[in-house]
mmCIF file of the N, C-alpha and C atoms, coordinates in Angstrom:
data_MODEL
# 
_entry.id   MODEL 
# 
loop_
_atom_site.group_PDB 
_atom_site.id 
_atom_site.type_symbol 
_atom_site.label_atom_id 
_atom_site.label_alt_id 
_atom_site.label_comp_id 
_atom_site.label_asym_id 
_atom_site.label_entity_id 
_atom_site.label_seq_id 
_atom_site.pdbx_PDB_ins_code 
_atom_site.Cartn_x 
_atom_site.Cartn_y 
_atom_site.Cartn_z 
_atom_site.occupancy 
_atom_site.B_iso_or_equiv 
_atom_site.pdbx_formal_charge 
_atom_site.auth_seq_id 
_atom_site.auth_comp_id 
_atom_site.auth_asym_id 
_atom_site.auth_atom_id 
_atom_site.pdbx_PDB_model_num 
ATOM 1   N N  . UNK A 1 1  ? 128.916 -60.589 218.285 1.00 0.00 ? 1  UNK A N  1 
ATOM 2   C CA . UNK A 1 1  ? 129.684 -61.104 219.398 1.00 0.00 ? 1  UNK A CA 1 
ATOM 3   C C  . UNK A 1 1  ? 130.555 -59.985 219.962 1.00 0.00 ? 1  UNK A C  1 
ATOM 4   N N  . UNK A 1 2  ? 130.560 -59.831 221.280 1.00 0.00 ? 2  UNK A N  1 
ATOM 5   C CA . UNK A 1 2  ? 131.349 -58.794 221.924 1.00 0.00 ? 2  UNK A CA 1 
ATOM 6   C C  . UNK A 1 2  ? 132.391 -59.413 222.842 1.00 0.00 ? 2  UNK A C  1 
ATOM 7   N N  . UNK A 1 3  ? 133.536 -58.760 222.910 1.00 0.00 ? 3  UNK A N  1 
ATOM 8   C CA . UNK A 1 3  ? 134.604 -59.119 223.832 1.00 0.00 ? 3  UNK A CA 1 
ATOM 9   C C  . UNK A 1 3  ? 135.048 -57.862 224.544 1.00 0.00 ? 3  UNK A C  1 
ATOM 10  N N  . UNK A 1 4  ? 135.668 -58.025 225.685 1.00 0.00 ? 4  UNK A N  1 
ATOM 11  C CA . UNK A 1 4  ? 136.259 -56.873 226.348 1.00 0.00 ? 4  UNK A CA 1 
ATOM 12  C C  . UNK A 1 4  ? 137.752 -56.868 226.063 1.00 0.00 ? 4  UNK A C  1 
ATOM 13  N N  . UNK A 1 5  ? 138.323 -55.662 226.038 1.00 0.00 ? 5  UNK A N  1 
ATOM 14  C CA . UNK A 1 5  ? 139.754 -55.504 225.823 1.00 0.00 ? 5  UNK A CA 1 
ATOM 15  C C  . UNK A 1 5  ? 140.202 -54.274 226.598 1.00 0.00 ? 5  UNK A C  1 
ATOM 16  N N  . UNK A 1 6  ? 141.485 -54.215 226.877 1.00 0.00 ? 6  UNK A N  1 
ATOM 17  C CA . UNK A 1 6  ? 142.053 -53.099 227.608 1.00 0.00 ? 6  UNK A CA 1 
ATOM 18  C C  . UNK A 1 6  ? 142.880 -52.231 226.676 1.00 0.00 ? 6  UNK A C  1 
ATOM 19  N N  . UNK A 1 7  ? 142.808 -50.921 226.884 1.00 0.00 ? 7  UNK A N  1 
ATOM 20  C CA . UNK A 1 7  ? 143.672 -49.997 226.156 1.00 0.00 ? 7  UNK A CA 1 
ATOM 21  C C  . UNK A 1 7  ? 144.223 -48.973 227.132 1.00 0.00 ? 7  UNK A C  1 
ATOM 22  N N  . UNK A 1 8  ? 145.319 -48.345 226.760 1.00 0.00 ? 8  UNK A N  1 
ATOM 23  C CA . UNK A 1 8  ? 145.961 -47.326 227.581 1.00 0.00 ? 8  UNK A CA 1 
ATOM 24  C C  . UNK A 1 8  ? 145.597 -45.960 227.016 1.00 0.00 ? 8  UNK A C  1 
ATOM 25  N N  . UNK A 1 9  ? 145.099 -45.067 227.873 1.00 0.00 ? 9  UNK A N  1 
ATOM 26  C CA . UNK A 1 9  ? 144.687 -43.738 227.446 1.00 0.00 ? 9  UNK A CA 1 
ATOM 27  C C  . UNK A 1 9  ? 145.884 -42.981 226.872 1.00 0.00 ? 9  UNK A C  1 
ATOM 28  N N  . UNK A 1 10 ? 145.687 -42.370 225.715 1.00 0.00 ? 10 UNK A N  1 
ATOM 29  C CA . UNK A 1 10 ? 146.748 -41.605 225.052 1.00 0.00 ? 10 UNK A CA 1 
ATOM 30  C C  . UNK A 1 10 ? 147.033 -40.301 225.790 1.00 0.00 ? 10 UNK A C  1 
ATOM 31  N N  . UNK A 1 11 ? 146.158 -39.878 226.681 1.00 0.00 ? 11 UNK A N  1 
ATOM 32  C CA . UNK A 1 11 ? 146.338 -38.628 227.425 1.00 0.00 ? 11 UNK A CA 1 
ATOM 33  C C  . UNK A 1 11 ? 146.959 -38.861 228.797 1.00 0.00 ? 11 UNK A C  1 
ATOM 34  N N  . UNK A 1 12 ? 146.320 -39.693 229.628 1.00 0.00 ? 12 UNK A N  1 
ATOM 35  C CA . UNK A 1 12 ? 146.763 -39.833 231.018 1.00 0.00 ? 12 UNK A CA 1 
ATOM 36  C C  . UNK A 1 12 ? 147.535 -41.122 231.294 1.00 0.00 ? 12 UNK A C  1 
ATOM 37  N N  . UNK A 1 13 ? 147.528 -42.074 230.353 1.00 0.00 ? 13 UNK A N  1 
ATOM 38  C CA . UNK A 1 13 ? 148.291 -43.305 230.530 1.00 0.00 ? 13 UNK A CA 1 
ATOM 39  C C  . UNK A 1 13 ? 147.620 -44.357 231.387 1.00 0.00 ? 13 UNK A C  1 
ATOM 40  N N  . UNK A 1 14 ? 146.380 -44.122 231.788 1.00 0.00 ? 14 UNK A N  1 
ATOM 41  C CA . UNK A 1 14 ? 145.662 -45.093 232.618 1.00 0.00 ? 14 UNK A CA 1 
ATOM 42  C C  . UNK A 1 14 ? 145.019 -46.181 231.752 1.00 0.00 ? 14 UNK A C  1 
ATOM 43  N N  . UNK A 1 15 ? 144.894 -47.359 232.335 1.00 0.00 ? 15 UNK A N  1 
ATOM 44  C CA . UNK A 1 15 ? 144.260 -48.485 231.645 1.00 0.00 ? 15 UNK A CA 1 
ATOM 45  C C  . UNK A 1 15 ? 142.740 -48.314 231.663 1.00 0.00 ? 15 UNK A C  1 
ATOM 46  N N  . UNK A 1 16 ? 142.104 -48.669 230.552 1.00 0.00 ? 16 UNK A N  1 
ATOM 47  C CA . UNK A 1 16 ? 140.649 -48.626 230.397 1.00 0.00 ? 16 UNK A CA 1 
ATOM 48  C C  . UNK A 1 16 ? 140.188 -49.954 229.809 1.00 0.00 ? 16 UNK A C  1 
ATOM 49  N N  . UNK A 1 17 ? 138.993 -50.373 230.154 1.00 0.00 ? 17 UNK A N  1 
ATOM 50  C CA . UNK A 1 17 ? 138.396 -51.572 229.572 1.00 0.00 ? 17 UNK A CA 1 
ATOM 51  C C  . UNK A 1 17 ? 137.258 -51.122 228.662 1.00 0.00 ? 17 UNK A C  1 
ATOM 52  N N  . UNK A 1 18 ? 137.182 -51.727 227.473 1.00 0.00 ? 18 UNK A N  1 
ATOM 53  C CA . UNK A 1 18 ? 136.145 -51.380 226.519 1.00 0.00 ? 18 UNK A CA 1 
ATOM 54  C C  . UNK A 1 18 ? 135.557 -52.656 225.922 1.00 0.00 ? 18 UNK A C  1 
ATOM 55  N N  . UNK A 1 19 ? 134.368 -52.540 225.368 1.00 0.00 ? 19 UNK A N  1 
ATOM 56  C CA . UNK A 1 19 ? 133.735 -53.641 224.656 1.00 0.00 ? 19 UNK A CA 1 
ATOM 57  C C  . UNK A 1 19 ? 134.066 -53.521 223.174 1.00 0.00 ? 19 UNK A C  1 
ATOM 58  N N  . UNK A 1 20 ? 134.424 -54.639 222.554 1.00 0.00 ? 20 UNK A N  1 
ATOM 59  C CA . UNK A 1 20 ? 134.732 -54.687 221.125 1.00 0.00 ? 20 UNK A CA 1 
ATOM 60  C C  . UNK A 1 20 ? 133.713 -55.597 220.454 1.00 0.00 ? 20 UNK A C  1 
ATOM 61  N N  . UNK A 1 21 ? 133.046 -55.088 219.429 1.00 0.00 ? 21 UNK A N  1 
ATOM 62  C CA . UNK A 1 21 ? 132.092 -55.875 218.651 1.00 0.00 ? 21 UNK A CA 1 
ATOM 63  C C  . UNK A 1 21 ? 132.875 -56.578 217.542 1.00 0.00 ? 21 UNK A C  1 
ATOM 64  N N  . UNK A 1 22 ? 133.167 -57.843 217.741 1.00 0.00 ? 22 UNK A N  1 
ATOM 65  C CA . UNK A 1 22 ? 133.981 -58.601 216.792 1.00 0.00 ? 22 UNK A CA 1 
ATOM 66  C C  . UNK A 1 22 ? 133.283 -58.729 215.440 1.00 0.00 ? 22 UNK A C  1 
ATOM 67  N N  . UNK A 1 23 ? 131.962 -58.737 215.426 1.00 0.00 ? 23 UNK A N  1 
ATOM 68  C CA . UNK A 1 23 ? 131.230 -58.885 214.165 1.00 0.00 ? 23 UNK A CA 1 
ATOM 69  C C  . UNK A 1 23 ? 131.319 -57.635 213.292 1.00 0.00 ? 23 UNK A C  1 
ATOM 70  N N  . UNK A 1 24 ? 131.874 -56.533 213.822 1.00 0.00 ? 24 UNK A N  1 
ATOM 71  C CA . UNK A 1 24 ? 131.982 -55.285 213.053 1.00 0.00 ? 24 UNK A CA 1 
ATOM 72  C C  . UNK A 1 24 ? 133.195 -55.261 212.124 1.00 0.00 ? 24 UNK A C  1 
ATOM 73  N N  . UNK A 1 25 ? 133.972 -56.326 212.102 1.00 0.00 ? 25 UNK A N  1 
ATOM 74  C CA . UNK A 1 25 ? 135.101 -56.400 211.180 1.00 0.00 ? 25 UNK A CA 1 
ATOM 75  C C  . UNK A 1 25 ? 136.427 -56.535 211.895 1.00 0.00 ? 25 UNK A C  1 
ATOM 76  N N  . UNK A 1 26 ? 137.453 -56.925 211.133 1.00 0.00 ? 26 UNK A N  1 
ATOM 77  C CA . UNK A 1 26 ? 138.762 -57.199 211.728 1.00 0.00 ? 26 UNK A CA 1 
ATOM 78  C C  . UNK A 1 26 ? 139.584 -55.942 211.957 1.00 0.00 ? 26 UNK A C  1 
ATOM 79  N N  . UNK A 1 27 ? 139.204 -54.828 211.339 1.00 0.00 ? 27 UNK A N  1 
ATOM 80  C CA . UNK A 1 27 ? 139.873 -53.552 211.577 1.00 0.00 ? 27 UNK A CA 1 
ATOM 81  C C  . UNK A 1 27 ? 138.808 -52.498 211.815 1.00 0.00 ? 27 UNK A C  1 
ATOM 82  N N  . UNK A 1 28 ? 138.897 -51.838 212.960 1.00 0.00 ? 28 UNK A N  1 
ATOM 83  C CA . UNK A 1 28 ? 137.906 -50.847 213.341 1.00 0.00 ? 28 UNK A CA 1 
ATOM 84  C C  . UNK A 1 28 ? 138.616 -49.623 213.921 1.00 0.00 ? 28 UNK A C  1 
ATOM 85  N N  . UNK A 1 29 ? 137.985 -48.483 213.816 1.00 0.00 ? 29 UNK A N  1 
ATOM 86  C CA . UNK A 1 29 ? 138.478 -47.301 214.524 1.00 0.00 ? 29 UNK A CA 1 
ATOM 87  C C  . UNK A 1 29 ? 137.273 -46.472 214.954 1.00 0.00 ? 29 UNK A C  1 
ATOM 88  N N  . UNK A 1 30 ? 137.357 -45.954 216.158 1.00 0.00 ? 30 UNK A N  1 
ATOM 89  C CA . UNK A 1 30 ? 136.293 -45.113 216.695 1.00 0.00 ? 30 UNK A CA 1 
ATOM 90  C C  . UNK A 1 30 ? 136.828 -44.328 217.882 1.00 0.00 ? 30 UNK A C  1 
ATOM 91  N N  . UNK A 1 31 ? 136.061 -43.357 218.343 1.00 0.00 ? 31 UNK A N  1 
ATOM 92  C CA . UNK A 1 31 ? 136.462 -42.504 219.458 1.00 0.00 ? 31 UNK A CA 1 
ATOM 93  C C  . UNK A 1 31 ? 135.741 -42.961 220.720 1.00 0.00 ? 31 UNK A C  1 
ATOM 94  N N  . UNK A 1 32 ? 136.508 -43.044 221.806 1.00 0.00 ? 32 UNK A N  1 
ATOM 95  C CA . UNK A 1 32 ? 135.935 -43.395 223.104 1.00 0.00 ? 32 UNK A CA 1 
ATOM 96  C C  . UNK A 1 32 ? 136.607 -42.537 224.169 1.00 0.00 ? 32 UNK A C  1 
ATOM 97  N N  . UNK A 1 33 ? 135.801 -42.008 225.087 1.00 0.00 ? 33 UNK A N  1 
ATOM 98  C CA . UNK A 1 33 ? 136.345 -41.189 226.162 1.00 0.00 ? 33 UNK A CA 1 
ATOM 99  C C  . UNK A 1 33 ? 136.995 -42.057 227.231 1.00 0.00 ? 33 UNK A C  1 
ATOM 100 N N  . UNK A 1 34 ? 138.139 -41.582 227.741 1.00 0.00 ? 34 UNK A N  1 
ATOM 101 C CA . UNK A 1 34 ? 138.824 -42.260 228.839 1.00 0.00 ? 34 UNK A CA 1 
ATOM 102 C C  . UNK A 1 34 ? 137.918 -42.276 230.059 1.00 0.00 ? 34 UNK A C  1 
ATOM 103 N N  . UNK A 1 35 ? 137.879 -43.401 230.757 1.00 0.00 ? 35 UNK A N  1 
ATOM 104 C CA . UNK A 1 35 ? 137.056 -43.541 231.943 1.00 0.00 ? 35 UNK A CA 1 
ATOM 105 C C  . UNK A 1 35 ? 137.657 -42.818 233.141 1.00 0.00 ? 35 UNK A C  1 
ATOM 106 N N  . UNK A 1 36 ? 138.935 -42.413 233.040 1.00 0.00 ? 36 UNK A N  1 
ATOM 107 C CA . UNK A 1 36 ? 139.623 -41.734 234.141 1.00 0.00 ? 36 UNK A CA 1 
ATOM 108 C C  . UNK A 1 36 ? 139.647 -40.221 233.931 1.00 0.00 ? 36 UNK A C  1 
ATOM 109 N N  . UNK A 1 37 ? 140.180 -39.769 232.780 1.00 0.00 ? 37 UNK A N  1 
ATOM 110 C CA . UNK A 1 37 ? 140.360 -38.324 232.560 1.00 0.00 ? 37 UNK A CA 1 
ATOM 111 C C  . UNK A 1 37 ? 139.323 -37.723 231.602 1.00 0.00 ? 37 UNK A C  1 
ATOM 112 N N  . UNK A 1 38 ? 138.475 -38.539 231.030 1.00 0.00 ? 38 UNK A N  1 
ATOM 113 C CA . UNK A 1 38 ? 137.374 -38.119 230.149 1.00 0.00 ? 38 UNK A CA 1 
ATOM 114 C C  . UNK A 1 38 ? 137.820 -37.513 228.814 1.00 0.00 ? 38 UNK A C  1 
ATOM 115 N N  . UNK A 1 39 ? 139.082 -37.652 228.452 1.00 0.00 ? 39 UNK A N  1 
ATOM 116 C CA . UNK A 1 39 ? 139.561 -37.149 227.167 1.00 0.00 ? 39 UNK A CA 1 
ATOM 117 C C  . UNK A 1 39 ? 139.218 -38.144 226.055 1.00 0.00 ? 39 UNK A C  1 
ATOM 118 N N  . UNK A 1 40 ? 138.945 -37.645 224.838 1.00 0.00 ? 40 UNK A N  1 
ATOM 119 C CA . UNK A 1 40 ? 138.582 -38.542 223.731 1.00 0.00 ? 40 UNK A CA 1 
ATOM 120 C C  . UNK A 1 40 ? 139.809 -39.225 223.117 1.00 0.00 ? 40 UNK A C  1 
ATOM 121 N N  . UNK A 1 41 ? 139.791 -40.536 223.075 1.00 0.00 ? 41 UNK A N  1 
ATOM 122 C CA . UNK A 1 41 ? 140.844 -41.343 222.473 1.00 0.00 ? 41 UNK A CA 1 
ATOM 123 C C  . UNK A 1 41 ? 140.335 -41.940 221.165 1.00 0.00 ? 41 UNK A C  1 
ATOM 124 N N  . UNK A 1 42 ? 141.169 -41.917 220.137 1.00 0.00 ? 42 UNK A N  1 
ATOM 125 C CA . UNK A 1 42 ? 140.857 -42.657 218.917 1.00 0.00 ? 42 UNK A CA 1 
ATOM 126 C C  . UNK A 1 42 ? 141.405 -44.061 219.127 1.00 0.00 ? 42 UNK A C  1 
ATOM 127 N N  . UNK A 1 43 ? 140.532 -45.052 219.046 1.00 0.00 ? 43 UNK A N  1 
ATOM 128 C CA . UNK A 1 43 ? 140.947 -46.442 219.195 1.00 0.00 ? 43 UNK A CA 1 
ATOM 129 C C  . UNK A 1 43 ? 141.067 -47.075 217.820 1.00 0.00 ? 43 UNK A C  1 
ATOM 130 N N  . UNK A 1 44 ? 142.211 -47.710 217.579 1.00 0.00 ? 44 UNK A N  1 
ATOM 131 C CA . UNK A 1 44 ? 142.440 -48.472 216.352 1.00 0.00 ? 44 UNK A CA 1 
ATOM 132 C C  . UNK A 1 44 ? 142.491 -49.938 216.765 1.00 0.00 ? 44 UNK A C  1 
ATOM 133 N N  . UNK A 1 45 ? 141.477 -50.690 216.388 1.00 0.00 ? 45 UNK A N  1 
ATOM 134 C CA . UNK A 1 45 ? 141.317 -52.073 216.830 1.00 0.00 ? 45 UNK A CA 1 
ATOM 135 C C  . UNK A 1 45 ? 141.627 -53.021 215.680 1.00 0.00 ? 45 UNK A C  1 
ATOM 136 N N  . UNK A 1 46 ? 142.448 -54.023 215.969 1.00 0.00 ? 46 UNK A N  1 
ATOM 137 C CA . UNK A 1 46 ? 142.735 -55.090 215.009 1.00 0.00 ? 46 UNK A CA 1 
ATOM 138 C C  . UNK A 1 46 ? 142.394 -56.428 215.670 1.00 0.00 ? 46 UNK A C  1 
ATOM 139 N N  . UNK A 1 47 ? 141.689 -57.255 214.915 1.00 0.00 ? 47 UNK A N  1 
ATOM 140 C CA . UNK A 1 47 ? 141.251 -58.549 215.430 1.00 0.00 ? 47 UNK A CA 1 
ATOM 141 C C  . UNK A 1 47 ? 141.798 -59.642 214.521 1.00 0.00 ? 47 UNK A C  1 
ATOM 142 N N  . UNK A 1 48 ? 142.502 -60.603 215.111 1.00 0.00 ? 48 UNK A N  1 
ATOM 143 C CA . UNK A 1 48 ? 142.957 -61.769 214.356 1.00 0.00 ? 48 UNK A CA 1 
ATOM 144 C C  . UNK A 1 48 ? 141.735 -62.669 214.166 1.00 0.00 ? 48 UNK A C  1 
ATOM 145 N N  . UNK A 1 49 ? 141.335 -62.869 212.928 1.00 0.00 ? 49 UNK A N  1 
ATOM 146 C CA . UNK A 1 49 ? 140.093 -63.600 212.651 1.00 0.00 ? 49 UNK A CA 1 
ATOM 147 C C  . UNK A 1 49 ? 140.167 -65.080 213.023 1.00 0.00 ? 49 UNK A C  1 
ATOM 148 N N  . UNK A 1 50 ? 141.368 -65.649 213.074 1.00 0.00 ? 50 UNK A N  1 
ATOM 149 C CA . UNK A 1 50 ? 141.503 -67.069 213.437 1.00 0.00 ? 50 UNK A CA 1 
ATOM 150 C C  . UNK A 1 50 ? 141.502 -67.274 214.946 1.00 0.00 ? 50 UNK A C  1 
ATOM 151 N N  . UNK A 1 51 ? 142.276 -66.454 215.667 1.00 0.00 ? 51 UNK A N  1 
ATOM 152 C CA . UNK A 1 51 ? 142.414 -66.643 217.112 1.00 0.00 ? 51 UNK A CA 1 
ATOM 153 C C  . UNK A 1 51 ? 141.533 -65.700 217.925 1.00 0.00 ? 51 UNK A C  1 
ATOM 154 N N  . UNK A 1 52 ? 140.968 -64.679 217.265 1.00 0.00 ? 52 UNK A N  1 
ATOM 155 C CA . UNK A 1 52 ? 140.169 -63.633 217.909 1.00 0.00 ? 52 UNK A CA 1 
ATOM 156 C C  . UNK A 1 52 ? 140.968 -62.816 218.927 1.00 0.00 ? 52 UNK A C  1 
ATOM 157 N N  . UNK A 1 53 ? 142.301 -62.812 218.784 1.00 0.00 ? 53 UNK A N  1 
ATOM 158 C CA . UNK A 1 53 ? 143.146 -61.948 219.613 1.00 0.00 ? 53 UNK A CA 1 
ATOM 159 C C  . UNK A 1 53 ? 142.914 -60.504 219.206 1.00 0.00 ? 53 UNK A C  1 
ATOM 160 N N  . UNK A 1 54 ? 142.883 -59.611 220.192 1.00 0.00 ? 54 UNK A N  1 
ATOM 161 C CA . UNK A 1 54 ? 142.614 -58.196 219.963 1.00 0.00 ? 54 UNK A CA 1 
ATOM 162 C C  . UNK A 1 54 ? 143.858 -57.371 220.231 1.00 0.00 ? 54 UNK A C  1 
ATOM 163 N N  . UNK A 1 55 ? 144.096 -56.363 219.405 1.00 0.00 ? 55 UNK A N  1 
ATOM 164 C CA . UNK A 1 55 ? 145.140 -55.371 219.622 1.00 0.00 ? 55 UNK A CA 1 
ATOM 165 C C  . UNK A 1 55 ? 144.500 -54.007 219.493 1.00 0.00 ? 55 UNK A C  1 
ATOM 166 N N  . UNK A 1 56 ? 144.806 -53.116 220.419 1.00 0.00 ? 56 UNK A N  1 
ATOM 167 C CA . UNK A 1 56 ? 144.261 -51.753 220.365 1.00 0.00 ? 56 UNK A CA 1 
ATOM 168 C C  . UNK A 1 56 ? 145.402 -50.757 220.489 1.00 0.00 ? 56 UNK A C  1 
ATOM 169 N N  . UNK A 1 57 ? 145.474 -49.847 219.538 1.00 0.00 ? 57 UNK A N  1 
ATOM 170 C CA . UNK A 1 57 ? 146.364 -48.702 219.611 1.00 0.00 ? 57 UNK A CA 1 
ATOM 171 C C  . UNK A 1 57 ? 145.492 -47.473 219.838 1.00 0.00 ? 57 UNK A C  1 
ATOM 172 N N  . UNK A 1 58 ? 146.046 -46.478 220.532 1.00 0.00 ? 58 UNK A N  1 
ATOM 173 C CA . UNK A 1 58 ? 145.299 -45.256 220.797 1.00 0.00 ? 58 UNK A CA 1 
ATOM 174 C C  . UNK A 1 58 ? 146.049 -44.039 220.271 1.00 0.00 ? 58 UNK A C  1 
ATOM 175 N N  . UNK A 1 59 ? 145.306 -42.996 220.010 1.00 0.00 ? 59 UNK A N  1 
ATOM 176 C CA . UNK A 1 59 ? 145.866 -41.725 219.576 1.00 0.00 ? 59 UNK A CA 1 
ATOM 177 C C  . UNK A 1 59 ? 144.964 -40.617 220.128 1.00 0.00 ? 59 UNK A C  1 
ATOM 178 N N  . UNK A 1 60 ? 145.536 -39.427 220.262 1.00 0.00 ? 60 UNK A N  1 
ATOM 179 C CA . UNK A 1 60 ? 144.728 -38.297 220.741 1.00 0.00 ? 60 UNK A CA 1 
ATOM 180 C C  . UNK A 1 60 ? 143.839 -37.821 219.616 1.00 0.00 ? 60 UNK A C  1 
ATOM 181 N N  . UNK A 1 61 ? 142.664 -37.325 219.972 1.00 0.00 ? 61 UNK A N  1 
ATOM 182 C CA . UNK A 1 61 ? 141.771 -36.752 218.964 1.00 0.00 ? 61 UNK A CA 1 
ATOM 183 C C  . UNK A 1 61 ? 142.156 -35.294 218.769 1.00 0.00 ? 61 UNK A C  1 
ATOM 184 N N  . UNK A 1 62 ? 142.380 -34.910 217.510 1.00 0.00 ? 62 UNK A N  1 
ATOM 185 C CA . UNK A 1 62 ? 142.801 -33.526 217.267 1.00 0.00 ? 62 UNK A CA 1 
ATOM 186 C C  . UNK A 1 62 ? 141.657 -32.604 216.967 1.00 0.00 ? 62 UNK A C  1 
# 
């Protein structure tokens, strides 16, 4: 099952929309390039298993 979620780029501060695969677990992390500035962001995704609410934190890739 996939959902969309928004995150803020750790480099340029612009909003991005991404697809989250909920079946991949309640805590995920992966790298995705910003759709605006093309810089790689590390996304830390947390999913509430009861409500399916999504939270995404970002960090710069070193």
